[in-house]
GUTILUM-177904 format. One line per 3 residues: for each residue x, y, z of N, C-alpha, C, O, CB. Coordinates in steps of 0.1 Angstrom, whole numbers, padded with zeros to 4 digits, always signed. Glycine has a CB too. Example, Ala and Ser with C-alpha at 12.3 -4.5 7.8 and 13.67 -1.06 7.14 Angstrom:
! residues 2
+0132 -0057 +0078 +0123 -0045 +0078 +0132 -0033 +0078 +0142 -0033 +0085 +0113 -0045 +0090 ~ +0128 -0022 +0071 +0137 -0011 +0071 +0129 +0000 +0079 +0134 +0011 +0080 +0141 -0006 +0057 .
***
This chain:
! residues 214
-0195 +0017 +0011 -0190 +0027 +0021 -0199 +0028 +0033 -0194 +0029 +0044 -0190 +0041 +0014 ~ -0212 +0026 +0032 -0221 +0026 +0043 -0218 +0014 +0053 -0218 +0016 +0065 -0236 +0025 +0039 ~ -0215 +0002 +0047 -0212 -0009 +0055 -0200 -0007 +0063 -0199 -0010 +0075 -0211 -0022 +0047 .
-0189 -0001 +0057 -0177 +0002 +0064 -0179 +0013 +0075 -0173 +0012 +0085 -0166 +0006 +0054 ~ -0187 +0023 +0071 -0190 +0034 +0081 -0196 +0028 +0093 -0193 +0032 +0104 -0198 +0044 +0074 ~ -0206 +0019 +0092 -0213 +0013 +0103 -0203 +0005 +0111 -0203 +0005 +0124 -0225 +0005 +0098 .
-0194 -0003 +0104 -0185 -0012 +0111 -0175 -0004 +0120 -0172 -0008 +0131 -0177 -0020 +0101 ~ -0171 +0008 +0115 -0161 +0016 +0122 -0166 +0028 +0129 -0159 +0037 +0134 -0150 +0020 +0112 ~ -0180 +0029 +0130 -0187 +0039 +0137 -0183 +0053 +0132 -0180 +0062 +0139 -0184 +0039 +0152 .
-0183 +0054 +0118 -0180 +0067 +0112 -0194 +0072 +0106 -0201 +0064 +0100 -0170 +0065 +0100 ~ -0196 +0085 +0107 -0208 +0090 +0102 -0206 +0096 +0088 -0197 +0103 +0085 -0214 +0101 +0111 ~ -0215 +0092 +0079 -0215 +0098 +0065 -0225 +0109 +0066 -0237 +0108 +0068 -0219 +0087 +0054 .
-0220 +0121 +0063 -0229 +0133 +0063 -0227 +0141 +0051 -0216 +0141 +0044 -0226 +0142 +0076 ~ -0237 +0149 +0047 -0236 +0159 +0036 -0237 +0151 +0023 -0242 +0140 +0022 -0222 +0166 +0036 ~ -0233 +0158 +0012 -0234 +0152 -0001 -0234 +0163 -0012 -0236 +0175 -0009 -0246 +0144 -0003 .
-0231 +0159 -0024 -0231 +0168 -0035 -0244 +0167 -0044 -0249 +0156 -0045 -0218 +0166 -0044 ~ -0249 +0178 -0049 -0260 +0177 -0058 -0254 +0180 -0072 -0249 +0191 -0075 -0271 +0188 -0054 ~ -0255 +0170 -0081 -0249 +0171 -0094 -0259 +0167 -0105 -0269 +0160 -0102 -0236 +0163 -0095 .
-0255 +0170 -0117 -0263 +0165 -0128 -0253 +0160 -0138 -0243 +0166 -0142 -0272 +0176 -0135 ~ -0255 +0147 -0143 -0246 +0142 -0153 -0238 +0131 -0146 -0243 +0122 -0139 -0237 +0152 -0158 ~ -0225 +0130 -0150 -0216 +0119 -0145 -0215 +0119 -0130 -0216 +0129 -0123 -0202 +0121 -0151 .
-0212 +0106 -0125 -0211 +0104 -0111 -0200 +0112 -0105 -0189 +0113 -0111 -0209 +0089 -0108 ~ -0203 +0118 -0094 -0192 +0126 -0086 -0192 +0122 -0072 -0203 +0122 -0065 -0195 +0141 -0088 ~ -0180 +0118 -0067 -0179 +0114 -0053 -0168 +0122 -0047 -0156 +0120 -0051 -0177 +0098 -0051 .
-0170 +0130 -0037 -0160 +0138 -0030 -0160 +0134 -0015 -0171 +0134 -0009 -0162 +0153 -0032 ~ -0148 +0130 -0010 -0148 +0125 +0004 -0137 +0133 +0012 -0126 +0135 +0007 -0145 +0110 +0004 ~ -0141 +0137 +0023 -0131 +0143 +0033 -0132 +0135 +0046 -0142 +0134 +0052 -0135 +0158 +0036 .
-0120 +0130 +0050 -0119 +0122 +0062 -0113 +0130 +0073 -0102 +0137 +0071 -0111 +0109 +0059 ~ -0119 +0131 +0084 -0114 +0138 +0096 -0111 +0129 +0107 -0118 +0119 +0110 -0124 +0149 +0100 ~ -0101 +0132 +0115 -0097 +0124 +0126 -0090 +0132 +0137 -0088 +0144 +0135 -0088 +0112 +0122 .
-0086 +0126 +0148 -0079 +0133 +0158 -0070 +0124 +0166 -0072 +0111 +0165 -0089 +0139 +0168 ~ -0060 +0129 +0172 -0050 +0122 +0180 -0057 +0119 +0194 -0065 +0127 +0198 -0037 +0129 +0182 ~ -0052 +0109 +0201 -0057 +0106 +0214 -0053 +0118 +0223 -0043 +0124 +0221 -0052 +0093 +0220 .
-0062 +0121 +0233 -0059 +0132 +0242 -0045 +0130 +0249 -0043 +0119 +0254 -0070 +0133 +0253 ~ -0037 +0140 +0250 -0024 +0139 +0256 -0013 +0134 +0248 -0002 +0134 +0252 -0026 +0131 +0268 ~ -0016 +0130 +0236 -0005 +0125 +0227 +0000 +0136 +0218 -0008 +0144 +0213 -0011 +0113 +0218 .
+0013 +0136 +0216 +0018 +0146 +0206 +0025 +0139 +0194 +0032 +0145 +0187 +0029 +0155 +0214 ~ +0021 +0126 +0192 +0027 +0118 +0181 +0017 +0117 +0170 +0005 +0114 +0172 +0031 +0104 +0186 ~ +0022 +0120 +0158 +0014 +0118 +0145 +0022 +0110 +0136 +0034 +0112 +0134 +0010 +0132 +0139 .
+0016 +0100 +0130 +0023 +0091 +0121 +0023 +0098 +0107 +0013 +0098 +0100 +0016 +0077 +0120 ~ +0035 +0103 +0103 +0036 +0111 +0091 +0045 +0104 +0081 +0050 +0093 +0083 +0042 +0125 +0094 ~ +0046 +0110 +0069 +0055 +0105 +0059 +0069 +0108 +0061 +0078 +0103 +0055 +0050 +0109 +0045 .
+0072 +0118 +0070 +0085 +0124 +0071 +0094 +0118 +0082 +0105 +0124 +0085 +0083 +0138 +0073 ~ +0091 +0107 +0088 +0099 +0102 +0099 +0108 +0091 +0096 +0115 +0086 +0105 +0090 +0098 +0109 ~ +0109 +0086 +0084 +0118 +0075 +0080 +0133 +0079 +0082 +0136 +0090 +0078 +0115 +0070 +0066 .
+0141 +0070 +0087 +0155 +0072 +0089 +0163 +0060 +0083 +0158 +0049 +0083 +0158 +0074 +0104 ~ +0175 +0063 +0079 +0184 +0053 +0073 +0185 +0041 +0084 +0187 +0044 +0095 +0198 +0058 +0070 ~ +0184 +0029 +0079 +0184 +0017 +0088 +0170 +0012 +0091 +0169 +0000 +0095 +0191 +0021 +0100 .
+0160 +0020 +0090 +0146 +0015 +0092 +0142 +0004 +0083 +0147 +0004 +0071 +0136 +0027 +0091 ~ +0134 -0005 +0087 +0128 -0015 +0078 +0116 -0010 +0071 +0109 -0001 +0077 +0125 -0028 +0086 ~ +0113 -0014 +0059 +0101 -0011 +0052 +0092 -0023 +0052 +0096 -0034 +0049 +0105 -0007 +0037 .
+0080 -0021 +0056 +0070 -0031 +0057 +0057 -0028 +0050 +0054 -0016 +0048 +0067 -0035 +0072 ~ +0049 -0038 +0046 +0037 -0036 +0039 +0027 -0046 +0044 +0030 -0057 +0048 +0038 -0037 +0024 ~ +0014 -0042 +0045 +0003 -0051 +0049 -0003 -0058 +0036 -0001 -0053 +0025 -0008 -0044 +0056 .
-0009 -0069 +0038 -0017 -0075 +0028 -0009 -0081 +0016 +0003 -0084 +0017 -0027 -0066 +0023 ~ -0016 -0081 +0004 -0010 -0086 -0008 -0011 -0076 -0019 -0020 -0077 -0028 -0017 -0099 -0012 ~ -0002 -0066 -0020 -0002 -0056 -0030 -0001 -0063 -0044 +0006 -0073 -0046 +0009 -0046 -0029 .
-0009 -0058 -0053 -0009 -0063 -0067 -0021 -0070 -0071 -0025 -0071 -0083 +0003 -0072 -0069 ~ -0028 -0076 -0061 -0040 -0084 -0065 -0051 -0075 -0070 -0059 -0079 -0079 -0046 -0091 -0052 ~ -0053 -0063 -0065 -0063 -0053 -0071 -0060 -0050 -0085 -0069 -0048 -0093 -0064 -0041 -0062 .
-0047 -0049 -0088 -0043 -0046 -0102 -0048 -0057 -0112 -0052 -0054 -0123 -0028 -0043 -0103 ~ -0047 -0069 -0107 -0051 -0080 -0115 -0066 -0080 -0116 -0072 -0084 -0126 -0047 -0094 -0109 ~ -0073 -0076 -0106 -0088 -0074 -0107 -0092 -0064 -0117 -0101 -0067 -0125 -0093 -0070 -0093 .
-0084 -0053 -0119 -0087 -0044 -0129 -0085 -0049 -0143 -0092 -0047 -0152 -0079 -0031 -0127 ~ -0074 -0057 -0144 -0071 -0063 -0157 -0081 -0073 -0161 -0085 -0075 -0173 -0057 -0069 -0157 ~ -0086 -0081 -0151 -0097 -0090 -0153 -0110 -0083 -0158 -0117 -0087 -0167 -0100 -0099 -0141 .
-0113 -0072 -0151 -0125 -0064 -0154 -0124 -0058 -0168 -0134 -0057 -0175 -0126 -0052 -0144 ~ -0112 -0054 -0173 -0110 -0049 -0186 -0107 -0060 -0197 -0105 -0057 -0208 -0098 -0039 -0186 ~ -0108 -0072 -0192 -0107 -0084 -0201 -0093 -0085 -0207 -0091 -0089 -0218 -0117 -0083 -0212 .
-0083 -0080 -0199 -0069 -0081 -0203 -0063 -0094 -0197 -0052 -0099 -0201 -0061 -0069 -0198 ~ -0070 -0100 -0188 -0067 -0113 -0182 -0079 -0122 -0182 -0090 -0117 -0183 -0062 -0111 -0167 ~ -0076 -0135 -0182 -0087 -0145 -0182 -0084 -0155 -0171 -0079 -0166 -0174 -0089 -0152 -0196 .
-0087 -0151 -0159 -0084 -0159 -0147 -0094 -0170 -0145 -0106 -0168 -0149 -0083 -0150 -0135 ~ -0091 -0181 -0139 -0101 -0191 -0135 -0111 -0185 -0126 -0108 -0175 -0119 -0094 -0203 -0127 ~ -0123 -0190 -0125 -0134 -0183 -0119 -0131 -0180 -0104 -0134 -0169 -0100 -0146 -0192 -0119 .
-0125 -0189 -0097 -0123 -0187 -0082 -0113 -0176 -0080 -0114 -0167 -0072 -0118 -0200 -0076 ~ -0102 -0175 -0089 -0092 -0165 -0088 -0098 -0151 -0093 -0094 -0141 -0087 -0080 -0168 -0096 ~ -0106 -0152 -0103 -0112 -0140 -0108 -0121 -0133 -0097 -0121 -0121 -0096 -0120 -0142 -0121 .
-0128 -0141 -0090 -0137 -0136 -0079 -0129 -0129 -0069 -0132 -0119 -0063 -0145 -0148 -0073 ~ -0117 -0136 -0065 -0108 -0130 -0055 -0103 -0117 -0060 -0102 -0107 -0052 -0097 -0140 -0052 ~ -0098 -0116 -0072 -0092 -0104 -0078 -0102 -0093 -0078 -0099 -0081 -0075 -0086 -0107 -0092 .
-0114 -0096 -0083 -0124 -0085 -0084 -0129 -0080 -0070 -0132 -0068 -0068 -0137 -0090 -0091 ~ -0129 -0089 -0060 -0132 -0085 -0046 -0121 -0076 -0041 -0124 -0066 -0034 -0133 -0097 -0037 ~ -0108 -0078 -0044 -0097 -0070 -0040 -0098 -0056 -0046 -0095 -0046 -0040 -0084 -0076 -0043 .
-0103 -0056 -0059 -0105 -0043 -0066 -0116 -0035 -0060 -0115 -0023 -0058 -0106 -0045 -0081 ~ -0128 -0041 -0059 -0140 -0034 -0056 -0143 -0032 -0041 -0150 -0023 -0037 -0152 -0041 -0062 ~ -0138 -0041 -0033 -0141 -0040 -0018 -0128 -0042 -0010 -0126 -0051 -0003 -0151 -0051 -0014 .
-0119 -0032 -0011 -0106 -0033 -0003 -0110 -0031 +0012 -0120 -0025 +0016 -0097 -0021 -0007 ~ -0102 -0038 +0020 -0104 -0038 +0035 -0095 -0028 +0041 -0083 -0029 +0041 -0102 -0052 +0041 ~ -0100 -0017 +0047 -0092 -0007 +0054 -0085 -0013 +0066 -0091 -0020 +0074 -0100 +0005 +0058 .
-0072 -0011 +0067 -0064 -0017 +0078 -0064 -0008 +0091 -0054 -0003 +0095 -0049 -0019 +0073 ~ -0076 -0006 +0096 -0078 +0003 +0107 -0071 -0001 +0120 -0064 +0006 +0126 -0093 +0005 +0110 ~ -0073 -0014 +0123 -0067 -0020 +0135 -0052 -0019 +0134 -0045 -0016 +0144 -0072 -0034 +0138 .
-0047 -0022 +0123 -0032 -0022 +0121 -0027 -0008 +0122 -0017 -0005 +0129 -0028 -0028 +0107 ~ -0034 +0002 +0116 -0030 +0016 +0117 -0029 +0021 +0132 -0020 +0028 +0136 -0039 +0025 +0109 ~ -0039 +0017 +0139 -0039 +0021 +0154 -0028 +0014 +0161 -0022 +0020 +0170 -0053 +0017 +0160 .
-0025 +0001 +0158 -0014 -0006 +0165 -0001 +0000 +0161 +0009 -0001 +0169 -0015 -0021 +0162 ~ +0001 +0006 +0150 +0014 +0011 +0145 +0016 +0025 +0151 +0027 +0030 +0149 +0014 +0012 +0130 ~ +0007 +0031 +0158 +0008 +0044 +0162 +0020 +0047 +0171 +0026 +0058 +0170 -0005 +0048 +0170 .
+0024 +0037 +0178 +0036 +0039 +0187 +0048 +0031 +0182 +0058 +0031 +0189 +0033 +0035 +0201 ~ +0047 +0026 +0170 +0058 +0018 +0164 +0064 +0023 +0152 +0076 +0024 +0151 +0053 +0004 +0162 ~ +0056 +0027 +0142 +0061 +0031 +0129 +0067 +0045 +0129 +0062 +0054 +0136 +0049 +0031 +0119 .
+0078 +0046 +0122 +0085 +0059 +0121 +0079 +0068 +0110 +0080 +0080 +0110 +0100 +0058 +0119 ~ +0072 +0061 +0100 +0065 +0068 +0089 +0055 +0059 +0083 +0056 +0047 +0085 +0075 +0074 +0079 ~ +0045 +0064 +0076 +0035 +0055 +0070 +0028 +0063 +0059 +0027 +0075 +0058 +0025 +0051 +0080 .
+0022 +0055 +0049 +0014 +0060 +0038 +0005 +0048 +0034 +0009 +0037 +0036 +0023 +0066 +0027 ~ -0006 +0051 +0027 -0014 +0040 +0021 -0010 +0039 +0007 -0006 +0049 +0000 -0029 +0043 +0023 ~ -0010 +0027 +0001 -0006 +0025 -0013 -0018 +0025 -0022 -0021 +0014 -0028 +0003 +0013 -0014 .
-0024 +0036 -0024 -0035 +0037 -0033 -0031 +0038 -0048 -0038 +0034 -0057 -0044 +0048 -0030 ~ -0019 +0044 -0050 -0014 +0047 -0064 -0003 +0038 -0068 +0002 +0039 -0079 -0010 +0061 -0065 ~ +0001 +0028 -0060 +0012 +0019 -0063 +0023 +0020 -0053 +0026 +0031 -0048 +0018 +0023 -0077 .
+0028 +0008 -0049 +0037 +0007 -0038 +0050 +0016 -0040 +0054 +0024 -0032 +0041 -0007 -0036 ~ +0055 +0015 -0052 +0068 +0022 -0055 +0065 +0037 -0055 +0073 +0045 -0049 +0073 +0018 -0069 ~ +0054 +0042 -0061 +0052 +0056 -0062 +0048 +0062 -0048 +0053 +0072 -0044 +0040 +0059 -0071 .
+0041 +0054 -0040 +0037 +0059 -0027 +0049 +0059 -0017 +0050 +0067 -0008 +0025 +0052 -0021 ~ +0057 +0049 -0019 +0070 +0048 -0011 +0078 +0061 -0014 +0085 +0066 -0005 +0078 +0035 -0013 ~ +0078 +0065 -0027 +0085 +0077 -0031 +0081 +0089 -0023 +0089 +0098 -0020 +0083 +0079 -0045 .
+0068 +0090 -0018 +0063 +0101 -0010 +0070 +0101 +0003 +0074 +0112 +0008 +0048 +0101 -0009 ~ +0072 +0089 +0009 +0079 +0088 +0022 +0094 +0092 +0020 +0099 +0100 +0028 +0078 +0074 +0028 ~ +0100 +0087 +0010 +0114 +0090 +0007 +0116 +0105 +0005 +0126 +0111 +0011 +0119 +0083 -0005 .
+0107 +0112 -0002 +0109 +0126 -0005 +0106 +0134 +0008 +0114 +0143 +0011 +0099 +0131 -0016 ~ +0096 +0130 +0016 +0093 +0138 +0028 +0104 +0136 +0039 +0106 +0145 +0047 +0079 +0134 +0033 ~ +0110 +0124 +0039 +0120 +0121 +0049 +0134 +0124 +0045 +0143 +0124 +0053 +0119 +0106 +0053 .
+0136 +0127 +0032 +0150 +0130 +0027 +0159 +0118 +0027 +0171 +0120 +0030 +0156 +0141 +0035 ~ +0154 +0106 +0023 +0162 +0094 +0024 +0159 +0086 +0011 +0151 +0091 +0002 +0158 +0086 +0036 ~ +0166 +0075 +0009 +0163 +0066 -0002 +0160 +0052 +0004 +0157 +0051 +0016 +0176 +0065 -0011 .
+0159 +0042 -0005 +0155 +0029 -0001 +0159 +0018 -0010 +0161 +0021 -0022 +0140 +0028 +0001 ~ +0160 +0006 -0005 +0163 -0006 -0013 +0152 -0016 -0010 +0151 -0020 +0002 +0177 -0011 -0011 ~ +0145 -0021 -0020 +0136 -0032 -0018 +0141 -0045 -0023 +0148 -0045 -0034 +0122 -0029 -0025 .
+0139 -0056 -0016 +0143 -0069 -0020 +0131 -0076 -0026 +0122 -0079 -0020 +0149 -0078 -0008 ~ +0132 -0077 -0040 +0120 -0082 -0047 +0116 -0096 -0043 +0104 -0100 -0044 +0123 -0081 -0062 ~ +0126 -0104 -0038 +0122 -0117 -0034 +0114 -0118 -0021 +0108 -0128 -0018 +0135 -0125 -0032 .
+0113 -0107 -0014 +0106 -0106 -0002 +0091 -0101 -0004 +0083 -0102 +0006 +0113 -0097 +0008 ~ +0088 -0096 -0016 +0074 -0092 -0018 +0064 -0103 -0016 +0067 -0114 -0020 +0073 -0086 -0032 ~ +0053 -0101 -0008 +0044 -0112 -0006 +0037 -0117 -0018 +0034 -0109 -0027 +0033 -0107 +0004 .
+0036 -0130 -0019 +0031 -0137 -0031 +0018 -0144 -0027 +0014 -0146 -0016 +0041 -0147 -0037 ~ +0010 -0147 -0038 -0003 -0155 -0036 -0005 -0163 -0048 +0002 -0161 -0058 -0015 -0145 -0033 ~ -0015 -0172 -0047 -0019 -0180 -0059 -0023 -0171 -0071 -0021 -0174 -0082 -0030 -0190 -0056 .
-0029 -0160 -0067 -0034 -0151 -0078 -0022 -0144 -0085 -0022 -0143 -0097 -0043 -0140 -0072 ~ -0012 -0139 -0077 -0001 -0133 -0083 +0008 -0143 -0090 +0015 -0139 -0100 +0007 -0125 -0072 ~ +0008 -0155 -0086 +0016 -0165 -0093 +0011 -0169 -0106 +0017 -0177 -0113 +0017 -0178 -0084 .
-0001 -0164 -0110 -0006 -0167 -0124 +0002 -0158 -0134 +0001 -0161 -0146 -0021 -0164 -0125 ~ +0009 -0148 -0130 +0016 -0140 -0139 +0031 -0143 -0140 +0037 -0149 -0131 +0015 -0125 -0135 ~ +0037 -0141 -0152 +0052 -0142 -0153 +0058 -0132 -0142 +0052 -0122 -0138 +0057 -0138 -0167 .
+0070 -0135 -0138 +0077 -0128 -0127 +0077 -0113 -0129 +0073 -0106 -0120 +0091 -0133 -0125 ~ +0082 -0108 -0140 +0083 -0094 -0142 +0069 -0087 -0142 +0068 -0076 -0137 +0090 -0091 -0156 ~ +0059 -0094 -0148 +0045 -0088 -0147 +0040 -0088 -0133 +0033 -0078 -0129 +0036 -0096 -0156 .
+0043 -0098 -0125 +0039 -0098 -0111 +0045 -0087 -0104 +0038 -0080 -0096 +0042 -0112 -0105 ~ +0058 -0084 -0106 +0065 -0073 -0099 +0059 -0060 -0103 +0057 -0051 -0094 +0080 -0073 -0102 ~ +0055 -0058 -0116 +0049 -0046 -0120 +0036 -0044 -0113 +0033 -0032 -0109 +0047 -0046 -0136 .
+0028 -0054 -0112 +0015 -0053 -0105 +0017 -0050 -0090 +0010 -0041 -0085 +0007 -0066 -0107 ~ +0026 -0056 -0084 +0029 -0055 -0070 +0034 -0041 -0066 +0030 -0035 -0056 +0038 -0065 -0064 ~ +0043 -0036 -0075 +0050 -0023 -0072 +0043 -0011 -0078 +0044 +0000 -0073 +0063 -0024 -0078 .
+0035 -0012 -0088 +0029 -0001 -0095 +0014 -0002 -0098 +0009 +0007 -0105 +0037 +0002 -0108 ~ +0008 -0013 -0094 -0006 -0016 -0098 -0016 -0006 -0093 -0025 -0002 -0100 -0010 -0029 -0094 ~ -0015 -0002 -0080 -0024 +0007 -0073 -0037 +0000 -0069 -0039 -0012 -0072 -0027 +0018 -0083 .
-0046 +0008 -0063 -0059 +0004 -0058 -0058 -0007 -0047 -0068 -0013 -0044 -0067 -0002 -0069 ~ -0047 -0008 -0040 -0045 -0018 -0029 -0051 -0013 -0016 -0057 -0020 -0009 -0031 -0022 -0028 ~ -0048 +0000 -0013 -0052 +0006 +0000 -0046 -0001 +0012 -0052 -0002 +0022 -0067 +0007 +0001 .
-0035 -0008 +0010 -0027 -0014 +0021 -0019 -0003 +0027 -0017 +0008 +0022 -0019 -0026 +0016 ~ -0013 -0006 +0039 -0004 +0003 +0046 +0010 +0000 +0043 +0014 -0012 +0044 -0007 +0003 +0061 ~ +0018 +0010 +0039 +0032 +0009 +0037 +0039 +0017 +0048 +0035 +0029 +0049 +0037 +0013 +0023 .
+0048 +0012 +0056 +0053 +0019 +0067 +0068 +0015 +0070 +0073 +0005 +0065 +0045 +0017 +0079 ~ +0074 +0023 +0078 +0088 +0020 +0082 +0089 +0018 +0097 +0081 +0024 +0105 +0098 +0032 +0078 ~ +0098 +0009 +0101 +0099 +0005 +0115 +0114 +0006 +0119 +0123 +0001 +0112 +0094 -0009 +0117 .
+0117 +0013 +0130 +0131 +0012 +0135 +0134 -0002 +0139 +0125 -0010 +0143 +0133 +0022 +0147 ~ +0147 -0005 +0140 +0151 -0019 +0144 +0146 -0022 +0158 +0142 -0034 +0160 +0167 -0019 +0145 ~ +0144 -0013 +0166 +0139 -0016 +0180 +0125 -0020 +0180 +0120 -0025 +0191 +0141 -0003 +0189 .
+0117 -0018 +0169 +0103 -0022 +0169 +0101 -0036 +0164 +0090 -0042 +0165 +0095 -0013 +0161 ~ +0111 -0043 +0159 +0109 -0056 +0152 +0104 -0067 +0162 +0097 -0076 +0157 +0122 -0060 +0146 ~ +0108 -0066 +0174 +0104 -0076 +0184 +0089 -0075 +0187 +0084 -0083 +0195 +0112 -0076 +0196 .
+0082 -0064 +0182 +0068 -0062 +0186 +0059 -0065 +0174 +0047 -0065 +0176 +0066 -0048 +0190 ~ +0064 -0069 +0162 +0056 -0070 +0151 +0047 -0083 +0151 +0037 -0084 +0145 +0064 -0070 +0138 ~ +0052 -0093 +0159 +0044 -0105 +0160 +0030 -0103 +0167 +0021 -0110 +0165 +0051 -0116 +0167 .
+0029 -0092 +0175 +0017 -0089 +0182 +0008 -0081 +0174 -0003 -0078 +0179 +0020 -0083 +0195 ~ +0011 -0076 +0162 +0003 -0068 +0154 -0010 -0075 +0150 -0009 -0087 +0148 +0010 -0062 +0142 ~ -0021 -0068 +0148 -0034 -0075 +0145 -0035 -0080 +0130 -0044 -0087 +0127 -0045 -0066 +0148 .
-0026 -0076 +0122 -0026 -0080 +0108 -0012 -0085 +0104 -0002 -0081 +0110 -0030 -0068 +0098 ~ -0012 -0094 +0094 +0001 -0099 +0089 +0008 -0088 +0081 +0001 -0081 +0073 -0001 -0112 +0080 ~ +0020 -0086 +0083 +0028 -0077 +0076 +0041 -0084 +0070 +0044 -0094 +0075 +0033 -0064 +0085 .
+0047 -0078 +0060 +0058 -0083 +0054 +0069 -0073 +0053 +0067 -0062 +0048 +0055 -0089 +0040 ~ +0081 -0077 +0058 +0093 -0068 +0057 +0099 -0069 +0043 +0102 -0081 +0038 +0104 -0071 +0067 ~ +0100 -0058 +0035 +0104 -0059 +0021 +0116 -0051 +0018 +0121 -0052 +0006 +0093 -0055 +0012 .
+0122 -0044 +0027 +0134 -0037 +0024 +0139 -0028 +0035 +0134 -0029 +0046 +0132 -0028 +0012 ~ +0149 -0019 +0032 +0154 -0010 +0042 +0155 +0004 +0037 +0157 +0006 +0025 +0168 -0015 +0046 ~ +0154 +0013 +0046 +0157 +0027 +0043 +0172 +0030 +0042 +0179 +0025 +0051 +0150 +0037 +0053 .
+0176 +0037 +0032 +0190 +0040 +0031 +0193 +0055 +0030 +0184 +0063 +0027 +0196 +0033 +0018 ~ +0205 +0060 +0033 +0208 +0074 +0033 +0209 +0079 +0019 +0205 +0090 +0016 +0221 +0077 +0040 ~ +0213 +0070 +0009 +0214 +0075 -0005 +0201 +0077 -0011 +0192 +0068 -0010 +0222 +0064 -0013 .
+0198 +0088 -0017 +0185 +0091 -0023 +0182 +0081 -0034 +0191 +0075 -0040 +0185 +0105 -0029 ~ +0169 +0080 -0037 +0164 +0071 -0048 +0159 +0058 -0043 +0161 +0054 -0031 +0175 +0069 -0057 ~ +0152 +0051 -0052 +0146 +0038 -0048 +0153 +0027 -0057 +0152 +0028 -0069 +0131 +0038 -0050 .
+0158 +0017 -0051 +0165 +0006 -0058 +0157 -0007 -0056 +0154 -0011 -0044 +0180 +0005 -0053 ~ +0153 -0013 -0067 +0145 -0025 -0066 +0155 -0037 -0070 +0158 -0039 -0082 +0133 -0024 -0076 ~ +0159 -0045 -0061 +0169 -0055 -0063 +0163 -0069 -0064 +0156 -0074 -0056 +0179 -0055 -0051 .
+0167 -0076 -0075 +0164 -0090 -0077 +0173 -0098 -0068 +0183 -0093 -0062 +0166 -0094 -0092 ~ +0171 -0111 -0068 +0178 -0120 -0059 +0193 -0120 -0063 +0202 -0123 -0055 +0173 -0134 -0059 ~ +0196 -0119 -0076 +0210 -0119 -0081 +0217 -0106 -0080 +0228 -0104 -0084 +0210 -0123 -0095 .
+0210 -0096 -0074 +0216 -0083 -0071 +0214 -0073 -0082 +0216 -0061 -0081 +0231 -0084 -0070 ~ +0209 -0077 -0094 +0206 -0068 -0105 +0193 -0059 -0101 +0185 -0063 -0093 +0203 -0075 -0118 ~ +0192 -0048 -0108 +0181 -0038 -0104 +0170 -0039 -0115 +0172 -0040 -0127 +0187 -0024 -0104 .
+0158 -0039 -0110 +0146 -0039 -0119 +0142 -0024 -0122 +0142 -0016 -0113 +0134 -0046 -0112 ~ +0139 -0021 -0134 +0134 -0008 -0138 +0120 -0010 -0142 +0116 -0017 -0151 +0143 -0002 -0150 ~ +0111 -0003 -0135 +0096 -0004 -0137 +0092 +0003 -0150 +0098 +0014 -0153 +0089 +0001 -0125 .
+0082 -0002 -0157 +0077 +0005 -0168 +0070 +0018 -0164 +0071 +0028 -0171 +0066 -0004 -0176 ~ +0064 +0018 -0152 +0059 +0030 -0146 +0059 +0028 -0131 +0058 +0017 -0126 +0044 +0033 -0151 ~ +0059 +0039 -0123 +0060 +0038 -0109 +0047 +0036 -0102 +0046 +0031 -0091 +0066 +0051 -0103 .
+0036 +0040 -0109 +0022 +0039 -0103 +0012 +0047 -0111 +0015 +0051 -0123 +0023 +0044 -0089 ~ +0001 +0049 -0105 -0010 +0056 -0112 -0007 +0071 -0114 -0003 +0078 -0105 -0023 +0054 -0105 ~ -0009 +0076 -0126 -0008 +0090 -0129 -0022 +0096 -0130 -0029 +0094 -0140 +0001 +0092 -0142 .
-0025 +0105 -0121 -0039 +0110 -0120 -0041 +0120 -0132 -0053 +0123 -0135 -0041 +0117 -0107 ~ -0031 +0125 -0138 -0032 +0135 -0148 -0030 +0129 -0162 -0029 +0137 -0172 -0023 +0147 -0146 ~ -0027 +0116 -0164 -0025 +0110 -0177 -0038 +0110 -0185 -0049 +0110 -0179 -0019 +0096 -0175 .
-0037 +0109 -0198 -0049 +0108 -0206 -0056 +0095 -0204 -0066 +0092 -0210 -0046 +0110 -0221 .
***
């Protein structure tokens, strides 16, 4: 955290005094540029908007499975997976660049499907994702297809940005400072539909991390 704070000129102040188990409480504060009345919220998605994501969702979930010895990845892939789990890269430059483009946004800390659900609920819309468009990598390709989709959509711990873009913004995405992937569209019909290439729907075992589960 200190290295990232120094990189982005953020001050770490205060702290908790505790006895026993580790306790970390963080409050992040920010502000809009002077004269701007725009805030990138979860509630701005509209039917017809594109859904986009940064990075490679799912790799951190594989890092956790490797850490728990549920996977036995080759050394080079294991190192990559554990780095994604323990040292996620905040997409600060991308977030700033999206300020005048995205209609809504959220970070996917609890799983892509679950966090997309927050946008859908706040915006009063639904969505369809094209599973064939989800970004892949050598690490994700070590899993069978259904397991890879589960990791990508519900794994959590990615801290990537998930956001929606109106059609008019598509000609500007090549200039963004980070690679993004278009993975679906916002629809008027409520609910989230996860479509395979043959048109059938995928049902996830779980949508994402449950903070109150045992």
